[in-house]
N, C-alpha and C positions, 0 to 999 in steps of 0.2 A: 385466614382460611382461604384456600384456593377455590376459585369458582370452576365448576365443570363447564367445559366448552361445548356448547351445542353445535352439532354438525348438520349440514344439509347436503343433499345429493344434487350434483350439477352434471349436465350433459355437455357434449362437445360435438358440434356439427361435423367436425372433421373425423371423428371416430364414433360412428353410429353404434349404439348398443352398449357403449361403455359409459360409466359414470365415475365421478370422484366425490369424495366427501370434503367439504370445506367449512370454515367457520360460518355458522348461520347468521350471527349478528352482523359481521362484516359483509356477507353476501347480501343480506336484506338492505343494508344501508347503501351499498354500491348499486344494487338493482333499482332502488327508488331514485337515486341520483341519475342513473343511466336513462331511465324511462322519462325523467323530468326534462333532460336536455335533448333527447332524440326527437326529431320532427316526425310527423306522421305521413309525410309525402316526400317525393324526390325534389330537389337533390337532398340526400341525407347528409350525414357528417362523415368525414374521413376518420380513420383511426387516430390520427394526430389531433384533429379537432376534438374528438371525444375525450382523449386523454388530457388535453389542455383545459377543457371546460368542466369535466366532471369533478375535478379537485375542489372547485368553488362550492359544491353541493354535498361534500362528504363531511361527516362529523369529525372534528379535530381530535376527539378523544379516541376514536378508532383508527384514524389515519393522520397521526401527528405530522404536520407540515406536508401533508399529501403523500406520505410514505406508502409505498406499495399500491398506490391508486391506479397506476397503469396496468399492473397485473390483474387487479380486481375488475377494472373496466373490460379487459379482454376476456376474462372468465365469464362475466355477465353476458357480454356480447355473444360468445360462443354458445352459452347455455340457452339464451333466449332465441338465438337463431335456430338451434336444434329443436326448440319447442314451438317454433312457428310464430313467435311474437315479434321478431325482428327480421327484416328482409335485407339480404346483401344485394346491392344493385350491381348491374353489369356495367361498371364504369372503371376508369383508371384516373386517379387512384380509386381504390375501392371505397364505397360509401354504404352506409346503413341507414335505414329508417324503420320506425315501428309501424305495425299495422294499426288501423283504426281501433280505438278502444271498444 
């Protein structure tokens, strides 16, 4: 019997007012991992550092061998940035950190 895939709405800081529906279970797992690895102050992590580190904290049953982890890391980053949970620093390369809990 097929399981119904629950969806969750995500935002994108680059396209205000628009949202997309994504797999809720994968989003929640990626969000938890993202928030676990991201520091609360500067300097934050670069996109490359985020993508390299997040894989270690994702459940293998949802992300076998880390598959699609980069896409999910970016999706979570854009959504949390749009919601004001994550801050994009004015640096090169770009870095992100989360606001205090």
